[in-house]
C-alpha positions in Angstrom: 2.0 -26.9 48.6 4.7 -24.7 50.2 5.3 -25.1 53.9 7.7 -22.2 54.3 8.9 -19.5 51.9 12.5 -20.1 53.1 12.5 -23.8 52.1 14.7 -24.7 49.2 12.2 -26.0 46.6 14.7 -27.0 44.0 15.2 -30.4 45.7 11.7 -31.4 44.7 10.6 -29.4 41.6 12.2 -26.6 39.6 10.8 -23.1 39.9 9.3 -23.1 36.4 7.6 -26.5 37.1 6.2 -25.1 40.3 4.8 -22.0 38.6 3.3 -24.3 35.9 1.5 -26.3 38.6 0.2 -23.2 40.3 -0.9 -21.8 37.0 -2.9 -24.9 35.9 -4.6 -25.1 39.3 -5.5 -21.4 39.3 -6.9 -21.6 35.8 -9.0 -24.6 36.7 -10.5 -22.9 39.7 -10.9 -19.5 38.2 -12.6 -20.9 35.1 -15.1 -22.8 37.3 -15.7 -19.7 39.4 -16.0 -17.4 36.4 -18.7 -19.7 35.0 -20.5 -19.7 38.3 -20.3 -16.0 38.7 -21.6 -15.3 35.2 -24.5 -17.8 35.6 -25.2 -17.1 39.3 -28.3 -14.8 38.8 -29.5 -17.0 36.0 -29.0 -20.2 38.0 -30.7 -18.9 41.0 -33.8 -17.7 39.1 -33.9 -20.9 37.0 -33.9 -23.0 40.2 -36.6 -20.9 41.8 -38.7 -20.9 38.6 -38.5 -24.7 38.1 -39.3 -25.3 41.8 -42.2 -23.0 41.6 -43.8 -25.0 38.8 -43.8 -28.2 41.0 -44.1 -26.9 44.6 -43.6 -23.7 46.5 -40.0 -22.8 47.3 -39.4 -22.7 51.0 -37.1 -20.5 52.9 -34.8 -23.4 53.5 -34.4 -24.1 49.8 -33.4 -20.4 49.1 -30.8 -20.6 51.9 -29.3 -23.7 50.3 -29.1 -22.0 46.9 -27.5 -18.9 48.3 -25.1 -20.9 50.4 -23.9 -23.0 47.4 -23.2 -19.8 45.4 -21.4 -18.2 48.4 -19.2 -21.3 48.8 -18.2 -21.2 45.1 -17.4 -17.5 45.4 -15.4 -17.9 48.5 -13.5 -20.9 47.1 -12.5 -18.9 44.0 -11.5 -15.9 46.2 -9.4 -18.2 48.4 -7.7 -19.9 45.4 -6.9 -16.4 43.9 -5.6 -15.2 47.3 -3.4 -18.3 47.6 -2.0 -17.8 44.1 -1.2 -14.2 44.8 0.5 -15.1 48.0 2.7 -17.6 46.3 3.5 -15.1 43.5 4.5 -12.6 46.2 6.9 -15.2 47.6 8.4 -15.7 44.2 8.9 -11.9 43.9 10.6 -11.8 47.2 12.7 -14.9 47.2 13.4 -15.5 43.5 14.5 -11.9 42.7 17.8 -12.9 41.2 16.3 -15.4 38.8 13.6 -13.0 37.8 16.2 -10.4 36.9 18.2 -12.8 34.7 18.7 -11.4 31.2 16.7 -8.3 32.2 13.5 -10.2 32.7 13.8 -12.2 29.4 13.5 -15.6 31.1 10.8 -18.3 31.6 10.3 -17.6 35.3 9.6 -13.9 34.9 7.4 -14.5 31.9 5.3 -17.2 33.7 4.9 -14.9 36.8 3.7 -12.0 34.7 1.4 -14.3 32.7 -0.3 -15.4 36.0 -0.9 -11.7 37.0 -2.2 -10.9 33.5 -4.5 -14.0 33.5 -6.0 -12.9 36.8 -6.8 -9.5 35.3 -8.3 -11.0 32.2 -10.5 -13.6 33.9 -13.8 -12.9 35.7 -12.3 -12.3 39.1 -13.9 -10.4 41.9 -13.2 -6.7 42.3 -11.2 -7.3 45.5 -8.9 -9.9 43.8 -8.1 -7.5 40.9 -7.3 -4.7 43.3 -4.8 -7.0 45.0 -3.3 -7.9 41.6 -2.7 -4.2 41.0 -1.0 -4.0 44.4 1.3 -6.9 43.5 2.2 -5.4 40.1 3.0 -2.0 41.7 5.3 -3.8 44.1 7.0 -5.6 41.2 7.5 -2.4 39.2 9.0 -0.6 42.3 11.3 -3.4 43.3 12.3 -4.8 39.9 12.2 -1.9 37.4 14.9 -3.3 35.1 12.5 -6.1 34.0 10.4 -3.4 32.3 12.9 -0.7 31.3 16.0 -2.7 30.3 16.5 -5.3 27.5 13.6 -6.3 25.4 10.4 -4.2 25.5 8.0 -7.2 25.4 7.4 -7.1 29.2 6.7 -3.4 29.2 4.3 -3.8 26.3 2.4 -6.6 28.0 1.8 -4.8 31.2 0.7 -1.6 29.3 -1.6 -3.7 27.1 -3.3 -5.5 30.0 -3.6 -2.4 32.2 -5.1 -0.3 29.4 -7.8 -3.0 28.9 -8.9 -2.3 32.5 -9.8 1.3 31.5 -13.0 -0.2 30.1 -13.9 -1.8 33.4 -17.4 -1.0 34.9 -15.8 -0.7 38.4 -14.5 2.8 39.2 -12.0 1.4 41.7 -10.4 -0.9 39.0 -10.2 2.0 36.5 -8.5 4.2 39.2 -6.0 1.4 40.0 -5.2 1.0 36.3 -4.5 4.8 36.1 -2.2 4.6 39.1 -0.3 1.7 37.6 0.2 3.4 34.3 1.3 6.5 36.1 3.8 4.5 38.2 5.2 2.9 35.0 5.7 6.4 33.6 7.3 7.7 36.8 9.7 4.8 37.2 10.7 4.9 33.5 11.5 8.6 34.0 13.6 7.8 37.1 15.2 4.8 35.5 16.6 7.0 32.7 17.9 9.5 35.2 15.2 12.1 34.6 15.7 12.1 30.8 12.6 10.6 29.2 9.6 8.2 29.3 10.3 7.0 25.8 9.8 3.3 26.5 6.5 3.5 28.3 5.4 6.2 25.9 6.0 4.1 22.8 4.6 0.9 24.3 1.5 2.6 25.5 0.8 4.1 22.1 1.4 0.8 20.4 -1.0 -0.9 22.9 -3.7 1.7 22.3 -3.4 1.3 18.6 -3.6 -2.5 18.7 -6.5 -2.4 21.1 -8.4 0.0 18.9 -7.6 -2.1 15.8 -9.1 -5.1 17.6 -12.1 -3.0 18.8 -11.2 -3.8 22.5 -10.9 -0.1 23.4 -13.0 2.9 22.4 -12.8 6.5 23.1 -15.7 6.7 25.6 -16.1 8.9 28.6 -14.4 6.4 31.0 -11.2 6.3 28.8 -11.0 10.1 28.6 -11.5 10.3 32.4 -8.7 7.9 33.0 -6.4 10.0 30.8 -7.3 13.1 32.8 -6.5 11.3 36.1 -3.1 10.3 34.8 -2.5 14.0 33.8 -3.6 15.2 37.3 -1.3 12.7 39.0 1.7 14.0 37.0 1.0 17.7 37.6 0.4 17.1 41.3 3.6 15.2 41.8 5.7 17.7 43.9 8.9 15.7 43.6 9.1 16.0 39.8 7.4 19.4 39.5 10.5 21.2 38.3 11.3 18.6 35.6 9.8 18.0 32.1 8.0 14.9 33.4 4.5 16.4 33.6 4.9 17.9 30.1 5.9 14.5 28.6 2.9 12.8 30.3 0.7 15.5 28.9 2.1 14.9 25.5 1.4 11.2 25.8 -2.2 11.7 26.8 -2.8 14.1 24.0 -1.4 11.6 21.5 -3.8 8.9 22.8 -6.7 11.4 22.5 -5.7 12.1 18.9 -5.7 8.4 18.2 -9.2 8.1 19.6 -10.3 11.1 17.5 -8.8 9.6 14.4 -10.3 6.3 15.1 -13.8 7.9 15.5 -13.2 9.5 12.2 -12.2 6.2 10.7 -15.5 4.7 11.7 -17.3 7.2 9.5 -15.1 6.1 6.5 -15.9 2.4 6.7 -17.5 2.6 3.2 -14.8 4.9 1.8 -11.6 2.8 1.5 -9.5 5.7 0.2 -10.3 7.9 3.2 -9.9 5.1 5.6 -6.4 4.3 4.3 -5.5 8.0 4.3 -6.4 8.3 8.0 -4.4 5.2 8.9 -1.5 6.4 6.8 -1.5 9.8 8.6 -1.3 8.0 11.9 1.6 5.8 10.7 3.4 8.9 9.4 2.9 10.9 12.6 4.6 8.2 14.6 7.4 7.6 12.1 10.0 7.5 15.0 8.1 4.6 16.6 8.8 1.6 14.5 6.4 -0.8 16.2 3.5 1.7 15.8 4.3 2.2 12.2 4.3 -1.6 11.8 0.9 -1.8 13.5 -0.8 0.7 11.1 1.0 -0.5 8.0 -0.2 -4.1 8.8 -3.7 -2.7 9.3 -3.5 -1.0 5.9 -2.3 -4.2 4.3 -5.2 -6.2 5.6 -7.7 -3.6 4.2 -6.0 -3.7 0.8 -6.1 -7.5 0.8 -9.9 -7.4 1.6 -10.3 -5.1 -1.4 -8.0 -7.2 -3.6 -5.5 -4.3 -4.0 -2.6 -6.7 -3.8 0.0 -4.2 -5.2 -0.7 -1.8 -2.3 -0.6 -4.6 0.2 2.8 -5.8 -1.1 4.2 -2.3 -0.7 2.9 -2.0 2.9 4.9 -5.2 3.7 7.9 -3.9 1.8 7.9 -0.7 3.8 7.9 -2.8 7.0 10.7 -5.0 5.7 12.7 -1.8 4.8 12.7 -0.3 8.3 13.3 -3.7 9.8 16.4 -4.0 7.5 17.5 -0.6 8.7 17.0 -1.6 12.3 19.0 -4.8 11.7 21.8 -2.8 10.1 21.9 -0.6 13.2 22.3 -3.7 15.3 25.1 -5.0 13.0 23.0 -8.1 12.0 22.4 -7.1 8.4 24.8 -5.3 6.1 22.1 -3.9 3.8 19.7 -1.2 4.8 16.7 0.5 3.1 18.8 1.5 0.1 18.5 -2.0 -1.4 14.8 -1.4 -1.9 15.4 1.6 -4.1 15.4 -0.5 -7.2 11.9 -1.8 -6.3 10.4 1.6 -5.4 11.9 5.0 -4.7 9.2 5.6 -2.0 11.0 3.5 0.6 14.3 5.3 0.6 12.6 8.7 0.6 10.5 7.8 3.7 13.2 5.9 5.5 15.5 9.0 5.2 12.7 11.0 6.8 12.3 8.4 9.6 16.1 8.3 10.3 15.9 12.1 10.8 12.8 11.6 13.1 14.7 9.1 15.2 16.9 11.8 16.5 15.0 13.7 19.2 16.4 16.6 21.1 16.6 16.2 24.9 18.1 19.3 26.4 21.4 19.8 24.8 21.8 16.1 23.9 20.5 14.0 21.1 19.5 10.4 21.6 18.0 7.6 19.5 14.5 6.8 20.8 12.8 3.7 19.5 15.6 2.5 17.2 17.5 1.1 20.2 14.4 -0.1 22.1 12.9 -2.3 19.3 15.2 -5.2 18.4 14.0 -7.0 15.3 15.3 -10.3 14.0 16.2 -11.7 10.6 13.2 -14.1 10.8 10.9 -11.1 11.0 12.5 -9.5 8.0 12.2 -12.8 6.0 8.6 -13.1 7.0 7.7 -9.7 5.5 9.8 -10.3 2.4 7.9 -13.5 1.8 4.5 -11.8 2.4 5.4 -9.1 -0.1 6.3 -11.7 -2.8 3.0 -13.5 -2.2 1.1 -10.2 -2.8 3.1 -9.4 -5.9 2.2 -12.8 -7.3 -1.5 -12.1 -6.8 -1.0 -8.7 -8.4 0.8 -10.3 -11.3 3.8 -8.0 -10.8 6.3 -10.7 -11.2 9.2 -8.5 -12.3 10.4 -7.6 -8.8 9.9 -11.0 -7.2 13.5 -12.1 -8.2 15.0 -8.9 -6.7 13.2 -9.5 -3.4 14.2 -13.2 -3.3 17.8 -12.1 -3.9 17.6 -10.2 -0.6 16.4 -13.4 1.0 19.4 -15.3 -0.5 21.8 -12.8 1.1 20.4 -13.6 4.5 20.5 -17.4 4.0 24.0 -17.2 2.6 25.3 -15.4 5.7 23.7 -18.1 7.8 24.9 -21.0 5.7 21.4 -22.3 5.4 21.7 -24.4 2.3 18.3 -26.0 2.4 16.6 -22.7 2.4 18.9 -21.4 -0.3 17.8 -24.3 -2.5 14.2 -23.5 -1.9 14.7 -19.8 -2.5 16.5 -20.4 -5.8 13.5 -22.6 -6.9 11.3 -19.6 -6.0 13.4 -17.4 -8.2 13.1 -19.9 -11.0 9.3 -19.9 -10.7 9.3 -16.1 -10.8 11.2 -16.1 -14.1 8.9 -18.8 -15.4 5.9 -16.5 -14.7 7.7 -13.7 -16.6 8.4 -16.0 -19.6 4.8 -17.2 -19.6 3.6 -13.6 -19.6 5.9 -12.6 -22.4 4.4 -15.4 -24.6 1.0 -13.9 -24.4 -0.1 -11.9 -27.4 -1.9 -9.3 -25.3 -0.7 -7.7 -22.1 -3.1 -7.7 -19.2 -3.6 -4.1 -18.0 -1.9 -3.6 -14.7 -3.8 -0.4 -13.7 -5.7 2.5 -15.1 -5.2 6.0 -13.7 -7.7 8.9 -13.2 -7.4 12.4 -12.1 -10.1 13.1 -9.4 -10.9 16.6 -8.1 -13.3 17.5 -5.3 -15.2 20.8 -5.1 -17.8 21.6 -2.4 -18.0 22.4 1.3 -19.2 18.9 2.2 -15.9 17.4 1.3 -14.2 19.4 4.1 -10.5 18.8 4.0 -10.7 17.2 0.5 -12.3 20.4 -0.9 -10.3 21.8 -3.9 -7.8 18.9 -3.7 -6.7 16.9 -6.7 -5.7 13.2 -6.6 -4.5 10.5 -9.0 -6.5 7.3 -8.4 -5.0 4.0 -9.4 -7.8 1.6 -10.4 -7.4 -2.1 -11.1 -7.0 -3.5 -14.6 -8.9 -1.9 -17.4 -11.4 0.1 -15.3 -13.7 2.2 -17.4 -14.5 5.9 -16.8 -18.2 5.1 -16.1 -17.2 2.5 -13.5 -15.1 4.8 -11.3 -17.7 7.5 -11.7 -20.4 5.2 -10.5 -18.3 3.9 -7.6 -17.4 7.4 -6.4 -21.1 8.6 -6.7 -22.3 5.7 -4.5 -19.5 6.1 -1.9 -20.1 9.9 -1.4 -23.9 9.7 -1.7 -23.9 7.1 1.1 -21.5 9.2 3.2 -23.3 12.5 2.8 -26.9 11.0 2.9 -29.8 12.9 1.5 -28.7 16.3 2.8 -25.9 16.7 0.2 -26.0 16.0 -3.5 -23.0 14.9 -5.5 -22.6 15.6 -9.2 -20.0 13.9 -11.4 -18.2 16.0 -14.0 -16.5 14.4 -17.0 -15.4 17.8 -18.4 -11.7 18.3 -17.7 -11.8 22.1 -17.8 -11.1 24.3 -14.7 -13.8 25.0 -12.2 -13.9 28.7 -13.0 -14.5 27.9 -16.7 -17.4 25.5 -15.7 -19.2 28.1 -13.4 -19.7 25.6 -10.6 -22.0 26.4 -7.7 -19.7 25.1 -4.9 -21.6 27.0 -2.2 -24.7 24.8 -2.6 -23.5 21.7 -4.5 -20.7 19.2 -4.5 -18.8 18.1 -7.5 -16.4 15.3 -8.3 -14.4 15.8 -11.5 -13.0 12.6 -13.1 -10.5 12.6 -16.0 -8.6 9.8 -17.6 -4.8 10.4 -17.4 -1.8 8.5 -18.8 1.7 8.2 -17.6 4.0 11.0 -18.7 7.7 10.4 -19.5 10.4 12.9 -20.1 12.4 12.7 -23.3 15.2 11.0 -21.3 12.8 8.4 -19.9 11.1 7.2 -23.0 10.9 3.7 -24.5 14.7 3.3 -24.5 14.7 3.1 -20.7 11.2 1.7 -20.2 11.2 -1.1 -22.7 8.6 -3.5 -21.3 5.0 -2.9 -20.6 5.6 -3.4 -16.8 8.4 -0.8 -16.8 6.1 1.7 -18.5 3.4 1.1 -15.8 5.6 1.0 -12.7 7.2 3.7 -10.5 5.1 6.4 -12.0 5.0 9.9 -10.6 4.0 12.1 -13.6 0.8 11.9 -15.6 -0.9 14.0 -18.3 -4.2 14.6 -20.0 -5.0 16.6 -23.1 -7.5 19.2 -24.0 -7.6 19.8 -27.8 -9.2 23.0 -29.2 -9.3 25.0 -32.3 -7.1 28.1 -32.3 -9.9 30.5 -32.7 -11.8 28.8 -29.8 -9.0 29.0 -27.3 -10.7 31.4 -25.0 -14.2 30.0 -25.5 -16.0 27.5 -23.3 -16.8 25.1 -26.1 -16.5 21.3 -25.5 -13.3 19.5 -26.3 -12.9 18.1 -29.8 -11.4 14.9 -31.1 -7.8 14.7 -32.0 -8.2 12.9 -35.3 -6.9 14.0 -38.8 -9.7 15.9 -40.5 -9.6 18.5 -43.3 -6.4 20.5 -43.8 -8.0 23.7 -42.6 -8.9 22.0 -39.3 -5.5 20.5 -38.8 -3.8 23.8 -39.4 -5.7 25.4 -36.5 -5.9 22.4 -34.2 -4.1 23.1 -30.9 -3.6 21.1 -27.8 -3.2 21.9 -24.1 -1.3 19.2 -22.3 -1.6 19.3 -18.5 1.3 17.6 -16.7 0.5 16.4 -13.2 3.0 15.3 -10.6 2.2 13.4 -7.4 3.9 13.4 -4.0 4.9 9.7 -4.4 5.4 7.0 -7.0 2.8 4.5 -8.0 2.3 1.8 -6.8 2.4 2.9 -3.2 0.8 2.0 0.2 -2.2 4.0 -0.9 -4.4 3.7 -4.0 -4.6 7.5 -4.4 -1.9 10.1 -4.2 -2.2 13.8 -3.8 -1.2 16.0 -6.8 1.4 18.5 -5.7 2.4 20.1 -9.0 0.5 21.0 -12.2 2.0 22.4 -15.3 0.0 23.3 -18.5 1.8 23.1 -21.8 0.3 24.9 -24.8 1.1 23.3 -28.2 0.6 25.1 -31.5 -0.9 23.1 -34.5 2.6 22.0 -35.7 3.7 20.9 -32.2 0.4 19.1 -31.9 1.0 17.2 -35.1 4.5 16.3 -34.0 3.2 15.0 -30.6 0.5 12.9 -32.3 2.9 11.3 -34.7 5.3 10.6 -31.9 2.6 8.8 -30.0 1.8 6.7 -33.1 5.4 5.8 -33.4 5.6 4.7 -29.7 2.4 2.6 -30.0 3.6 1.0 -33.2 7.0 0.2 -31.8 5.4 -1.6 -28.8 3.4 -3.7 -31.3 6.6 -4.6 -33.2 8.1 -6.0 -30.0 5.0 -8.2 -29.4 5.5 -9.9 -32.8 1.8 -10.7 -33.1 0.9 -10.9 -36.8 -2.8 -10.2 -36.2 -2.2 -7.0 -34.3 0.6 -6.0 -36.7 -1.7 -6.3 -39.7 -4.4 -4.2 -38.0 -2.0 -1.4 -37.1 -0.4 -1.4 -40.6 -3.8 -1.2 -42.2 -4.8 1.7 -40.0 -1.6 3.6 -40.8 -0.9 2.8 -44.4 -4.4 2.3 -45.9 -7.0 4.0 -43.6 -10.6 3.7 -44.4 -12.1 6.9 -43.1 -9.5 9.7 -43.1 -6.2 10.0 -44.8 -4.4 8.8 -41.7 -0.9 10.2 -40.8 -0.4 11.4 -44.4 -3.0 14.1 -43.7 -0.5 15.8 -41.3 2.3 15.8 -44.0 -0.1 17.2 -46.6 -1.2 20.0 -44.2 2.1 21.1 -42.8 4.5 20.6 -45.8 2.3 22.7 -48.0 3.6 26.3 -48.3 0.8 28.5 -47.1 0.2 31.4 -44.7 -0.3 29.1 -41.7 3.0 27.2 -42.1 5.1 30.3 -42.9 5.1 31.4 -39.3 6.8 28.3 -38.0 10.6 28.2 -37.5 12.9 26.1 -39.6 13.9 24.0 -36.6 10.3 23.1 -35.8 9.6 22.2 -39.4 12.7 20.1 -39.5 11.6 18.3 -36.3 8.2 17.6 -37.9 9.8 16.1 -41.1 12.2 13.9 -39.1 9.4 12.7 -36.9 7.3 11.8 -39.9 10.3 10.1 -41.5 10.6 8.0 -38.3 7.0 7.0 -38.7 7.6 5.9 -42.3 10.7 4.0 -41.4 8.7 2.2 -38.6 6.0 1.2 -41.1 8.8 -0.2 -43.3 10.1 -2.3 -40.4 6.5 -3.4 -39.7 6.1 -4.7 -43.3 9.4 -6.6 -43.2 8.4 -8.1 -39.8 4.9 -9.0 -41.3 6.6 -11.0 -44.1 8.8 -12.9 -41.6 5.9 -13.7 -39.3 3.8 -14.9 -42.2 6.5 -17.3 -43.2 6.6 -18.7 -39.7 2.9 -19.1 -39.5 2.8 -20.8 -42.9 5.5 -23.2 -41.9 3.6 -24.1 -38.7 0.4 -24.6 -40.6 2.3 -26.8 -43.1 3.6 -29.1 -40.4 0.2 -29.3 -38.7 -1.7 -30.2 -41.9 0.9 -32.5 -43.4 -1.2 -35.6 -43.0 -4.5 -34.0 -44.1 -6.1 -34.9 -47.4 -6.7 -31.3 -48.5 -3.4 -30.1 -47.0 -2.0 -28.7 -50.3 -5.1 -26.6 -51.0 -5.3 -25.4 -47.3 -1.5 -24.5 -47.3 -1.8 -22.7 -50.6 -4.8 -20.7 -49.4 -3.0 -19.7 -46.2 0.1 -18.7 -48.1 -1.8 -16.7 -50.7 -3.7 -14.9 -48.0 -0.6 -13.5 -46.4 1.2 -12.9 -49.7 -1.8 -10.9 -51.0 -1.9 -8.8 -47.8 1.9 -8.3 -48.0 1.7 -7.1 -51.7 -1.2 -4.8 -50.8 0.7 -3.3 -47.8 3.8 -2.9 -50.0 1.9 -1.0 -52.7 0.1 1.2 -50.2 3.4 1.9 -48.4 5.0 2.8 -51.7 2.2 5.3 -52.3 2.6 6.8 -48.8 6.4 7.1 -49.3 6.1 8.6 -52.7 3.6 11.2 -51.5 5.9 12.0 -48.6 8.9 12.5 -51.0 6.8 14.8 -53.3 5.8 16.9 -50.3 9.5 17.2 -49.3 10.3 18.3 -52.8 7.5 20.9 -52.7 8.8 22.1 -49.3 12.3 22.5 -50.8 14.1 20.0 -48.5 16.2 18.3 -51.3 18.6 16.7 -48.8 16.0 14.8 -47.0 14.2 14.1 -50.3 17.4 12.4 -51.8 17.9 10.4 -48.6 14.3 9.2 -48.6 14.6 8.4 -52.4 17.7 6.2 -51.9 16.1 4.4 -49.0 13.0 3.8 -51.1 14.9 2.3 -54.0 16.8 0.0 -51.8 13.6 -1.1 -50.0 11.8 -1.6 -53.3 14.6 -3.9 -54.6 14.4 -6.0 -51.4 10.6 -6.2 -51.5 10.5 -7.2 -55.1 13.1 -9.9 -54.5 11.2 -11.2 -51.5 7.9 -11.2 -53.4 9.3 -13.2 -56.3 10.9 -15.8 -54.1 7.6 -16.1 -52.1 5.6 -16.6 -55.3 7.9 -19.3 -56.5 7.7 -21.0 -53.2 
């Protein structure tokens, strides 16, 4: 094909066309030979066996079989040697073209692809050894291909060389060690004896990806290869006085740690939370290596998608998009950084600030950026992860942030004047808002998540022992469901040697007298989001806002005042007799997690716990406040059926006296109430007044909704024969309920005024009386007009 290496080949074919022809020819012959080599023992035995069934195999026949196999082997070897010879000529005589754009050109890529293909295919041991020799020559003569410009060439050679660590031939494993060591040494020399950061990061990324694809395992051969690399570094006399050997030792230790963590991950295959935690720790430990973080975050996202945890998968993609945006900002290709994601989740800005600090690594007396300058992301990669995150948010039915993410996409397309994509993106924004409008029309919100406090006690839990987590469970997960799941997971993990007991009691371990030396316990408690007074319904109006970006939770332990120090079971927080309400206390435990939900993980560690003791009057105020918040959320839904149920439960309860029991208990002058301060009593009365006012709003809304329902029924039944009777019955039904609610509300309000009078609060009594008279006049007028209609 080539008569002389000095001939000018450009007159006949271009260099890239020539390499394509060589590549196709080599692939054809190596595939044929690989098939022959794999099947050679089988073919020989099959021929002999088939011949033995017909007639005895002679010595001449065996010689022919062996000769045909030998010819095929020699042919493959000769083709491989020819290809290597041609590639060596390319390295010698096409050096300038190989170095164009620091190796980021088609000729260099095709040349390396040929070397890597010969390592991947089923070549003979001798051929692979010669490939390593050629690669060492290329690294020595053309180091800028691997250590300047894009890191893709360095990544590829690290990836293919590490695969050879699993070879069954000791000579190939040794050559792979030497090649990795040469890469490290040349990288160190190329940076003027400063660091091996590029080969370090690309080797770690390669190891992580190979482990993720199960193409590399921490067996004895791998650990032996790492030891050989260490020995080569410490025995290198020319660099003995530098930090080179220490940096190589640090690299091999990190690889060993990845193998140890991977071995640990295999034991967590049935425990998704522990598996995700292990991968998260690896991603966080390499926060200054963006590509490695991307590798582990993508792995976490794939696990979440398998388990249908779409919110967590979306946040994995958002974290990747955030550090890509920060990288593009550093390159000057994107004006916005990770700060634009703060509105979506505070976790991103918090972690990116940490990562920016980690990007600065001290090297002697100088500081330099490590991976930030080496990895050059593109806008298309940022767009890809933004689109992936919106897809996951759609599956999770968290539509509220989809428009915000699409607006980030719009900013990129506007800067590129891509009007076709802008049109499509605005259509996506329109669809996102249509999802929100459709959701708001539903009478009942679909639960986004349920939260549980999970504590672990027992030696078998190892690093989880005595730790407390908040678990985010999908939808309306019941307590027995999460308890059953955890019992199965840890029983399977521990086997028959260790027993696991589930505790539903929320008291502390010392109060429960747990035998943690011989048994293992999992304590599960339902918790709710906790909001400060400045972060109540005024700031979190919608159901989504009250269930997004959550960091604080709480659960309650009610008890009677006399039983505070006893170990009695928790009691129900429902209005009972006056004597019980006057001694009913509550312990509210506030829990704070390290990050906000939702996050890249389903469970987050609790880092702060604060118990708050509430006396009986404070307990009553807190219970009434919760009733007000629940009722106000019902008012916003404008569902007449739900509104009627809540009004009946509050104004005319069937079992207990309802909220009025609190007013009767704490506005009665007795020895219990005398100890409370005037400020606390005033707060109780104003809180109860808010509840009464909210009930009044509810009755007015009920009347308005009943009119709308009646009108819609009238229009629907206008052509029916019995339409007049049906409409009359429907109208009378709502009117009767409205009258009944009005009467019962008047009784509630009158009782509250009388209790204010007994308590001596004449100012609030007069204010409530004036409001009652005005409300009565409006209600009477409304009832008369409705009756006439």
